[in-house]
C-alpha positions in Angstrom: 175.7 257.9 23.5 178.8 259.1 21.3 180.9 261.3 23.2 183.3 262.4 20.3 183.3 266.0 19.4 182.5 266.2 15.4 183.3 268.8 13.0 182.0 269.5 9.4 181.8 272.4 6.8 178.0 273.7 7.0 178.0 275.8 4.4 177.0 274.6 0.7 180.4 273.3 -1.3 182.0 276.3 -3.7 182.9 279.7 -3.0 180.7 282.0 -1.3 181.0 285.2 0.8 180.6 283.2 4.0 182.0 279.8 5.0 180.9 278.1 8.3 182.4 275.4 10.1 180.0 273.5 13.0 181.5 271.6 15.9 179.3 269.6 18.5 180.5 267.8 21.4 182.5 267.9 25.0 185.6 269.4 23.3 184.0 272.0 20.9 184.7 274.8 23.4 188.0 273.5 24.2 189.0 273.5 20.2 187.5 276.8 20.0 189.8 278.3 22.6 192.9 276.9 21.1 191.8 278.2 17.6 191.3 281.6 18.9 193.9 281.7 21.9 190.9 283.1 23.6 190.5 282.0 27.4 187.1 283.5 27.7 184.3 282.9 25.2 181.0 284.1 26.0 178.0 281.9 25.3 175.7 283.7 22.3 178.1 286.2 21.9 179.6 287.2 18.7 183.3 287.1 18.9 185.6 288.8 16.2 188.6 286.6 16.2 191.5 285.0 14.1 192.0 281.3 13.9 195.3 279.9 13.9 197.5 276.9 13.1 199.9 274.9 14.8 202.7 277.4 13.9 200.4 280.6 15.0 199.8 281.5 11.5 196.5 283.2 10.7 194.3 280.5 8.8 191.2 283.0 8.6 189.2 285.1 10.5 185.6 286.0 11.3 183.0 285.4 14.1 183.0 282.8 16.8 179.4 281.8 18.4 179.3 279.2 21.3 176.0 277.6 22.0 176.4 275.5 25.5 174.4 272.5 26.0 171.6 271.7 26.5 170.1 274.7 24.9 172.0 274.2 21.3 170.9 272.8 18.0 172.0 269.3 19.1 171.8 269.5 22.7 175.7 269.5 23.1 178.2 272.3 23.4 178.1 273.7 20.0 180.6 276.0 18.1 180.0 277.8 15.0 183.0 279.4 13.0 181.8 282.0 10.6 184.5 282.9 8.2 185.2 283.2 4.4 183.9 281.1 1.9 186.8 279.9 0.1 187.2 275.9 0.0 190.6 275.9 0.4 190.4 278.3 3.8 187.4 276.3 5.2 189.2 272.7 4.6 192.3 274.3 6.2 190.4 275.4 9.1 188.5 272.2 9.3 191.7 270.1 9.2 193.3 272.4 12.4 189.5 271.2 14.2 190.5 267.5 13.3 194.2 268.1 14.7 192.8 269.4 18.0 190.7 266.4 18.3 187.4 266.5 16.6 186.3 263.9 14.0 184.6 264.2 10.8 180.7 264.4 11.0 178.7 261.8 9.2 175.7 262.8 6.9 172.9 264.1 9.2 174.9 263.5 12.5 174.4 266.8 14.1 170.4 266.3 13.7 170.9 262.8 14.8 172.7 264.1 17.8 169.7 266.4 18.2 167.3 263.3 18.2 169.1 261.4 20.5 169.6 264.4 23.1 165.6 264.8 22.9 166.1 268.6 21.1 163.5 267.1 18.4 161.6 264.1 17.5 162.1 262.2 14.3 159.5 264.0 12.4 160.8 267.2 13.3 164.5 266.0 12.2 162.8 264.9 8.6 161.4 268.2 8.4 165.0 269.8 8.7 165.8 268.3 5.1 162.3 268.9 3.6 163.1 272.8 4.7 166.3 272.4 2.7 164.4 270.5 -0.1 161.1 272.7 -0.5 161.0 273.4 -4.1 157.8 275.9 -3.7 156.8 278.3 -1.2 154.0 276.0 -0.1 156.1 273.1 0.4 158.6 275.7 2.7 155.4 276.6 4.9 154.3 273.1 5.3 158.1 272.0 6.2 158.2 274.6 8.9 154.7 273.2 10.3 156.4 269.8 10.8 159.7 271.4 12.1 157.6 273.2 14.7 156.3 270.3 16.0 152.6 270.5 14.9 152.7 267.3 13.1 154.4 265.6 15.9 151.6 266.7 18.4 148.9 265.1 16.1 150.8 261.9 16.2 151.5 262.3 20.0 147.9 262.7 20.6 146.8 259.8 18.8 149.6 257.8 20.7 148.0 259.2 24.0 144.1 257.8 23.2 145.5 254.5 22.3 147.4 254.5 25.6 144.1 255.0 27.3 142.1 252.5 25.3 144.8 250.0 26.0 144.6 250.4 29.3 140.9 250.1 29.2 141.1 246.9 27.6 143.6 245.6 29.6 141.7 246.4 32.8 139.0 244.2 31.5 141.2 241.3 31.6 141.5 241.3 35.4 137.8 240.9 35.9 135.5 238.2 35.4 134.0 237.8 32.0 130.4 238.1 33.4 131.3 241.4 35.0 132.3 243.4 31.7 129.2 245.2 30.6 128.7 244.8 26.7 127.9 248.7 26.7 131.5 249.5 28.1 133.2 247.5 25.4 130.8 249.2 22.4 131.8 252.4 24.0 135.5 251.6 23.5 134.7 250.9 19.7 133.1 254.2 19.5 136.2 255.9 21.1 138.4 254.0 18.6 136.1 255.3 15.8 136.0 258.7 16.8 139.4 259.2 18.3 141.7 257.2 16.0 140.2 256.1 13.0 138.6 259.3 11.7 141.8 261.5 12.4 143.7 258.8 10.6 142.0 258.7 7.7 141.6 262.5 7.4 145.4 262.4 7.7 145.9 259.7 5.1 143.5 261.6 2.5 145.6 264.4 2.5 148.9 262.4 1.9 148.7 262.3 -1.7 148.8 266.0 -1.9 151.3 266.6 0.8 153.9 263.8 -0.7 154.0 265.4 -3.9 154.8 268.7 -2.5 157.9 267.5 -1.9 158.6 264.9 -4.6 156.8 266.8 -7.4 155.1 265.5 -10.4 156.2 264.9 -13.9 153.4 265.6 -16.6 153.7 264.3 -20.2 151.4 265.7 -22.9 150.9 263.5 -25.8 148.7 263.4 -28.9 148.6 263.5 -32.6 150.9 266.2 -34.2 149.5 269.8 -34.5 146.8 269.4 -31.6 148.6 272.2 -29.9 150.8 270.6 -27.3 153.7 273.3 -27.5 151.1 276.1 -27.4 149.9 274.6 -24.0 153.5 274.3 -22.8 154.1 277.9 -23.6 150.8 279.4 -22.0 151.6 277.4 -18.9 155.1 278.4 -18.6 154.1 282.1 -19.4 156.9 282.1 -22.2 157.6 280.9 -25.6 159.7 278.1 -24.9 158.5 275.7 -27.6 158.6 276.4 -31.4 154.8 276.8 -32.8 153.9 276.1 -36.3 150.8 275.3 -38.2 153.4 272.4 -39.9 152.8 269.1 -38.3 155.8 267.5 -36.8 157.3 270.5 -35.7 158.3 269.3 -32.4 161.1 266.6 -32.7 162.5 266.3 -29.5 161.5 266.2 -25.6 161.3 269.8 -24.2 160.3 270.2 -20.4 159.4 273.3 -18.5 159.1 273.7 -14.6 155.8 275.5 -12.9 153.6 274.6 -10.0 150.3 273.5 -9.3 148.7 274.7 -6.0 152.3 274.4 -4.7 153.1 271.2 -6.2 156.4 271.4 -8.1 155.5 270.3 -11.9 157.7 269.5 -14.6 155.5 269.6 -17.9 156.7 267.5 -20.7 156.1 268.5 -24.3 156.5 265.7 -26.7 156.6 265.0 -30.4 153.2 264.4 -32.1 152.6 260.3 -32.3 152.1 259.3 -35.9 153.6 256.9 -38.3 156.4 258.4 -40.0 159.6 257.2 -42.3 161.4 260.5 -41.5 164.3 259.0 -39.3 164.4 262.3 -36.8 160.5 262.3 -36.6 160.4 258.8 -35.9 163.2 259.1 -32.9 161.0 261.9 -31.6 158.1 259.8 -31.5 160.1 256.9 -29.7 161.3 259.5 -27.1 157.7 260.8 -26.9 156.4 257.3 -25.8 159.3 256.8 -23.6 158.4 260.4 -21.8 155.0 258.9 -21.3 156.0 255.6 -19.6 158.1 257.5 -17.3 155.7 260.3 -16.3 153.5 260.5 -13.0 150.5 261.8 -15.3 150.1 261.4 -18.8 147.7 264.4 -20.4 146.2 263.2 -24.0 145.9 266.4 -25.9 143.3 266.5 -29.0 142.1 269.1 -31.2 138.2 269.8 -30.7 137.9 270.5 -34.1 139.7 267.6 -35.9 137.8 264.3 -34.6 140.5 262.5 -36.3 142.4 263.6 -33.3 140.2 262.1 -30.7 141.0 258.7 -30.5 141.8 258.2 -27.2 143.7 255.3 -25.5 142.4 254.6 -21.7 145.9 254.0 -20.3 146.5 257.9 -20.4 145.5 259.7 -17.3 143.7 263.0 -18.3 141.9 263.7 -21.5 141.9 267.4 -22.9 140.5 269.1 -25.8 142.6 272.2 -27.4 141.4 274.7 -29.9 137.7 275.2 -28.5 138.0 278.7 -30.0 137.4 277.1 -33.6 134.4 275.6 -32.6 131.0 276.6 -33.7 129.1 274.4 -31.8 130.5 272.0 -29.4 129.9 268.2 -30.7 128.1 266.0 -28.7 130.8 263.4 -28.6 133.0 266.1 -26.5 130.8 268.3 -24.9 131.6 266.5 -21.6 135.2 266.6 -21.9 137.5 269.3 -20.7 137.6 272.0 -23.4 140.6 274.6 -23.8 142.3 277.3 -26.3 145.8 277.3 -25.7 145.6 280.2 -28.0 142.9 282.4 -26.4 143.5 281.3 -22.9 139.8 280.0 -22.6 139.5 277.3 -20.2 143.0 277.3 -18.8 141.9 278.4 -15.3 139.1 275.8 -15.0 142.1 272.9 -16.6 144.4 273.9 -13.8 141.8 273.7 -11.1 141.0 270.6 -12.4 144.6 269.1 -12.1 144.9 270.4 -8.7 141.8 268.4 -7.7 143.2 265.4 -9.4 146.7 265.9 -7.7 144.9 265.9 -4.3 144.8 269.3 -3.5 141.0 269.3 -2.8 141.8 267.1 -0.1 143.9 269.3 2.3 142.2 271.8 4.8 143.5 275.3 3.9 147.5 275.5 5.4 146.9 272.7 8.1 149.5 270.5 8.8 149.1 266.9 6.7 151.4 264.1 5.8 154.4 264.6 3.7 156.1 261.7 3.8 155.8 258.1 2.6 157.3 256.7 5.9 154.8 258.5 7.9 151.9 257.6 5.5 153.2 253.7 5.6 153.3 253.8 9.6 150.1 255.6 10.0 148.5 252.9 7.5 150.0 250.2 9.4 148.6 251.4 12.5 145.3 252.0 11.0 145.1 248.3 9.6 146.1 247.0 13.3 143.4 249.2 14.9 140.6 247.8 12.5 141.9 244.0 13.4 141.1 244.8 16.9 137.9 246.2 16.6 135.8 243.2 16.2 138.0 241.4 19.1 136.7 244.0 21.6 133.2 242.2 21.0 134.4 239.1 22.1 135.7 238.5 25.6 137.8 235.9 25.0 139.9 237.8 22.3 140.6 240.9 24.5 144.3 240.3 24.7 144.8 239.5 21.5 143.0 243.1 20.7 145.0 244.6 23.2 148.2 243.0 21.4 147.0 244.7 18.3 146.4 248.2 19.8 149.9 248.3 21.3 151.5 247.4 17.8 149.4 250.3 16.3 150.9 252.6 19.3 154.5 250.9 18.4 153.8 251.6 14.7 152.9 255.4 15.3 156.1 255.5 17.6 158.2 254.9 14.7 157.2 258.4 13.3 158.6 260.3 16.4 161.7 258.0 16.6 160.1 256.5 19.6 161.1 252.7 20.5 163.8 250.2 18.8 164.0 252.5 15.5 167.9 252.2 15.0 167.3 251.1 11.5 165.0 253.9 10.8 167.2 256.7 12.0 169.9 255.0 9.5 167.8 255.3 6.8 166.9 258.9 7.7 169.7 260.2 8.0 171.7 258.7 5.2 169.6 261.3 3.1 170.9 264.3 4.9 174.0 266.4 3.8 177.4 266.7 5.7 176.9 269.4 8.4 173.6 269.5 9.2 
């Protein structure tokens, strides 16, 4: 365990009303006393004081807080210096901390020490960065559920069930083959289905939506000129962001807006109408439209319901949408099963949004229950599930019980990686490399 005392600026770069420096380690309190010339610093009491340099000149003044171990963020002695948000003053104060024996904190080192000291598990540490990065209210609430330990408890429950099942399997290895009842092994299989596989499959079912809560989705709208792509972008954004005209080819460039669908951050991309053209500017717009479609997570093909010439649909697009339904007297049988909207009147927009929410996986979530929001967690659960599935048939063969036990132990280890249990140093390095300095 590293016994150095680390220090870093914990507030964002730039000027602000308040700036904070955080220290953690065995020398944190000693450094705080030297900075403030205070002999007594009361834990969890806001001390108004000045911090001085080596010559006794005041660097800054503000609030000093001391949190003794183990009841602190990192589990070590922690000191927070809350002063003015001038970058010059903050760096001068930080340098003074270094002069007094602190060392620069690495990215995520405060939270990493909290994990190493048992103040939180690795899934909670990842939730810290998720709370910082949350772009929607729903994402923020989900990050808080992970930070509170709800998700970790679900993983711990699975690991506890696995421990019990492995114990039963290994107990069978100590008995002669003819003394192991077939019904006992069949009951173990049933327990695995109910206690492990079913909960895992439910968690994985929600992972697509959960991951998108934080990664977001890029959605490109493509189609022929004058089908209403810009009108759709305007109605979804609630503003006249794009120029709308009856003249085909008005949109020449890519235009983007940000909004959300069921808490998922969405970047909607309006593109130039795709058609053969000799206009150099429009030709470039078409090229950019194709590039945007290639890079997007989801591509919506928009057509004019009143113009059959715009209906030609390429199957490599994800969603087909028919606009200008308000211009129809009767719905042609060729499109009666398509999604119909009118970006002008708003007809069908709510149904379209409900369809997109379902398409993005929102229907696989249960209210505001905690669910998988990380690719790393999903992969660990999938690996564990696969190992358990491999073990199932082995349980019916007494000669393969040792192999079944091995697979189940590996499944346990895979789940343990989510919480930071076992030999996971390489995982810790990867996770905390994404953190900012000071957190």
